N, C-alpha and C positions, 0 to 999 in steps of 0.2 A: 367358096361356091359347093353349095349341097344340091344334092340330087338326090333320086329315090325308084328312080325306072328298074334297075336292074335288079332288086330285092337281095342284095347282099351288102353288108356293113363293111367298108374299108376306110381309112384315114391315112392321107399323104399329104407332102409339100412339093411342091414344085415352083421355082423362080420367086419364094415369096409367098405364095397363093396357097392357102389351105385348100385341098379338095376331100369331101367328104359324101358318101354314098351310104345313104340310110337302110338299116334292117327292113325287111320284107314287113309290110301291113295288110297281106291277105294274097301275093301272087305265089304261085307255087315258087320253090325252092329248087335251085338248079345245082349244077356240079357237084360237090359234097357232099351237099345238103348237112354238113357237120356247124354246131355251133361257132366250134373254135376257128372257122373258117369264115365267119361272118353270114353263113346261111340261116336264120332263124326268121321267127314272126316275134315283132314286138313294137313298141314304140319309144320316143325319146323326148323327155322333158328339155327345155331349152332356158337358161335363167339368164336374162340380159340386164347388165347394168352399165352403169355409165364408164365401168372400168375393164369390165369382164363379161364373155360368154363363156357359160358351162352348161355342158350336154350331160346328161345323165340316162343311159342307155338302158331300157328294159326290156328283157326276154319275157313273154307271155309264159303264165305258169301252165300246168295240167288242163288238157290233153297236149296241147300244142308245144309245150317248153318245160323248163326248170324253172321258170320265174330269176332267171340270175339277173344281177343288175350290177353295170359296169358305168365306167366315166371314160370321155373320149380317149384320154391319152393311154388307155388300156389297149386300144386298137392301132392297127399299120396296115399297111397295103397288102399284109400277106395274112390278115386275120388278127386274131387275140395274141398278142404280144406276150403273157403269161401263159403258156398252157396248164390247164388245170386236169 
């Protein structure tokens, strides 16, 4: 299940279903406003093959962000799993 309305990136599984909320594509940032918490402006490349679906998540560069890139498994329901 992929959603994008709340403008925060988070990733979780519940009863075998993967839930993904995408980062903001232009709406205002809420809550902490911190990248590590999933509040950032960006876009996601999705590569679909017969055997896999891969997500590459891109933060916008300056002046809106730092241009960081992650993969979906770097994110959990509480934000970035490995804090930088």
